[in-house]
N, C-alpha and C positions, 0 to 999 in steps of 0.2 A: 503493500499499499504504500502510494506518495505521500508528500507532505501536503497538500493540498486535500487529498482523500482524508487525509486524518484531520487534518483543521476541519473540516466539512463535518467530518462525524462527532467530534467533541463538540463542534458549535450546535450541532442539532440536537445532543444531547442536554446541553445547558439549556434552549431556546425551549426544548419541550416542557423541561421542567419550571420554568418562567412560566408556559402558558398556564400551567395548569394550578401552579402557588398563587399567582397574582390573580387570576381569574374568579378564582374562590374567596379571594380576601377583598377584591373590589366589589362582589357580589353580596357579600356580609357586610361591606360596609357601605353600601347602599340599601339594603333591606328595610331603615325605616323610612328612606325617602320614595322608595318604588311602592313599599305598602301605601303611603300617605298619597301620590300619586291613584293607586286602585281605587283608595276610597273617593276621592274628588272624581273617579272614570264614574263611580256607580251612585252619586249623589250627582251628578251630571244626568246621565239616564232616568233616574227618579225624576229630576224634575220636568225633560221632555215628556215622561211618560202622562204625568199630572198635569201640563199644561195640554195634553192633547196632538203633540206634535208629530207623536209616533205614530203611523197610518198601521201596522201591524204589530202590535205588541207581545204575541206570542213569539214570533221569529225574531223579532229583534233581540228579545230577550234572551232566546236559547243562542243568537249570534253573540251577543255581546258576554252572556257569562263563559262560553268556547273561549273567546276571544281574552279575557280576564285569564280564566286559568292557563292558557298557556304561555301568554310573556310571562304571569309571576312565576309560573314553572321552569321557564326557559333564563329568566333574569336571575333569579334566586336559589334554585335547585338545579340549576344547569341541566334540564332535559337534554338528552342527545346532543349536548353542547360539543362533547369530545367528538361524538360519531359522526356528526352531521356539519358542522363549520370547521372543528380544527382539521378535520382527516380530508374537508374539500379544499379549504384554501391552503395550507399548512403543506398537508402530507401529498395530495392528488396533483399539484400540477409536476411535482419532479418525477413521481413515478409514470406520470402519464408522458413526459418528454422523454426519458429514460425507454420505457416500453416503446415510443414511435421510434428510436434511434439504435434501438436494439442493444443498448450497454446497461450491466446492472448499476454501475455509479456513473453518472456524467462526468463527475467531476475528474474520474481517472481519464480523461482524454486531456484535460488541460494539463496534467503530470507528464502524459506520455509526451503532449508538445515541449513543456519545459524539459525535460528527459534529453529529447531526441535535438532540440536548438542547443543544449548547453553540449553536447557532443559533438555536433556541427563547429561552436564556437571553439570547443576546445583543442579541435586538428587545426583549427585557421592559427590561434595563439601558439600552437607549436611549431607551425611555419616561420613564424615571425621572427625577427631580430632587429636588434638596435646597430650593430655592426658587422654580425655575421648572416643576415637577413634580409627580408625586406619588412619594414615596419610598416608599411601598409596592412599586412593580416595581422598585426596589434590591434589599429583599429577598426577591422572588417569584424575579428572577434568579438571586442568588447560592443560595435553594434548591435552584433546578433543578440547578444546576450542582453542588452537593455531592452531592444524591441521586442525580443520574444516574452523578456519576463515583463516587461509592458502588459501586453496583453493578455498572458496570462494572470496576473493578478488584476487588472480590472475585468474580466470574465469572473473570477473570485469574489471580486466585490460584489459586482451585481446579483449573484447568486446570494452572497450574504445580505446584501441591502434587502433584498425580496423577504428573505427569512426572520430577518430582526424586525423589520415594519411589520410582517404579517404577526410578529408574535408580541407586540406590543398593541396592535388593532383588535385581536382575540381576546386578550386582556381586557380590554375595555368594552368587551362584549356585552356583557350584562346592563350597561349604561345604556346603549344605543338601542337593545330590544326593549328596554322601560319605555320609550320615547315612541313606540309603535301604540301608546295606547289612543294619544291625541292626533286629528287630520294635521295640526299645524307643527307637531312636531317631528311627522314620521321622515319628511325628509332629511332630518340627520340619520335614520336609519338607511337610507338609499342613497347618502354620501357617504357612509360605514362602509355597505356593501361595494359601491364603487372604488372606494380603493381599496378593499381587498382584492378585489377583480384584477386592479392595476398592478399591484405588488402579484400577484399568481400568475397573472400574464408576463409580467417581468423574468419571473422563472422559467416560465416556459418557452418564450422566445429565446434567453438566453442559450439552453441548451439545446434549444434545435439551431438557430446560428452558430453559436459557438460546434457543435458536430458537423455541420456544412464546412466553414471558414476555416477551423481549425484542420481539419482534414488535408485542407491546400498546404498548411505551413507546416504539417504531417510529415507530406509526400515531398515537399521541399527539404525539408531537414533530413529525410532519408536520403535522398540522393546526392546531398554532400557530404553526409558522412560517410556512404558506401564509396568516394571517392578516397578516403583516406589520405596518406600523405600527397596525392595530388590534386587536390581540393584548391581551387582558385576563388579570387575575388568574386568576380564574377557570380561563382555559385552563391556567396554570403551574401551578393545584393540582390540575390532571388529571393533568399529567404527571409530575410530585411523587409522586401518588399510584399511578401506574403503575410508576412505578422503584421506589418504598417498597414494593409490593408483590411484585414480581421480586426483589427484595435478600431479604424475608422468604422466598418460595419457594427461593429458592437455599440458603439457610443449612437445608433440607431435606434436600440431595444428599447430606452426608456420612452422615447418620443411616440414610438409604435404601441407600446403598453396605454400609455395614457390617451391615446384616440381610438382603442379598443375599447377602455375600459370607462375612461368619461367622458370621451367625447362625444359629437355631434352624433355619431351612429346610433350609442346605446341610450345615450339620456341625456337630455338637455335641459330637462324640466321646465319645457313650454319658452327658454329665454330666447329660442329662435322666432317664433311664432310671435312673442311679444316685439320681439325687436322689428319685424316686418309689419306687424299692425302699425307699432307706433310711426315707422318711416312714412307707412303710406297715408297714415291719417294727418302729420305733419306737412307732406303734400299735398294733398286736398286742401288744408287751412291755408298755407302759403298761395296757393293758387288762387285762393278766392279772395285773400286779402288783397293780391297785387291785381286782382281785375277790377277793387273797389277801388283803387288807388288810382287806377288808369280812368277812372270818371270822376275823381275829385278834382273841385277846382282850389282847393287849397290845402295843405298837412300842418298837423299840428308836434308838437313836442311828444305826446303821449300815442303816436302814431305807432302801430309795429312798423319793425323795419320793412317788412315786406310789403308794405301798404305804403310806404316810405318811397319804397323802391318801382312801384309801380307808376306814382305820382310824377316822380322826378322822370322816368322815362317818356311820360305824354309829354311832359315839358320838352325834353330835349329832341323828342321827335318834331313837335309843332316849330319849335325854333329853327332846324333846320328847314324843316320844309317851307316855312313863311320865307327864312332868307334865299331860297333857289328861288323862290315864284315875286319875290322881289328884282331878285336878277335879271328874271328871264322878259322882265315888264319892256314895254316899249315904251321911252319915255320923249314928249315932244322938244322938239328942238326950236330956241326961239331964237 
């Protein structure tokens, strides 16, 4: 097992314990507040029923009782929390990606690239020399070390980032589940799920992109190692270009995940529709005020800018037309 594989195993063990311990602590700390929210929920339901604002009291009552029981059970007693949420967002992304690429541990790919890139760099350093060799081989070997190492570290950073962020978000789960009681606070739960999906997509996309692009680096490094003592600087440049390209592609993983999880395609919470409606309404109002300004004989300081624009546009047009009409008049010569 390589260095990154051991680090990933250790980190997963620590984060799994963190999720279990802190989720239970947060649920216990929030228990009085969540019970108070449940009481307020029942009071509002009773008030609506007394005032006759509920059309089907029996069906509405059954629905509200089930909703209250499920939310309190999940937020306080953590019903199916580990089996459903933790496994879905924390364990499933890496397992799915590993099944797709056909590897037991996706991090092993990073270790393989690091080892083979290190072998290629060592061969270059062995051919280098200050007095009796070519100093350029030293530079090429150091460049291979740096670029391959940077690519491997950034890949592990993305995987670790997704794990750590998912651990913190899952530990706060009882708080957001309790916010499902009221319609005005449901958006916080939706935002929480969107963030969970965002970091889950980061884990999936990182493994898939790494398996594709690091394969390019692996092939280039294997070809460099296979040359043995005849390795050339051009081969090192090929390895550096492959690793650099992989690093640049990995930089696009986070924007891709953000677009999938919380972008316009998944959920915009009505922002796009509201923006279009606001823009269309503003255009209609502005056109109407501009048309009124075209018919005004004078304007005041409190008129809207669009109405003033219509007034001054009419004055400018009339001034130009009047000037041309005067220039075209036939004047009598005395």
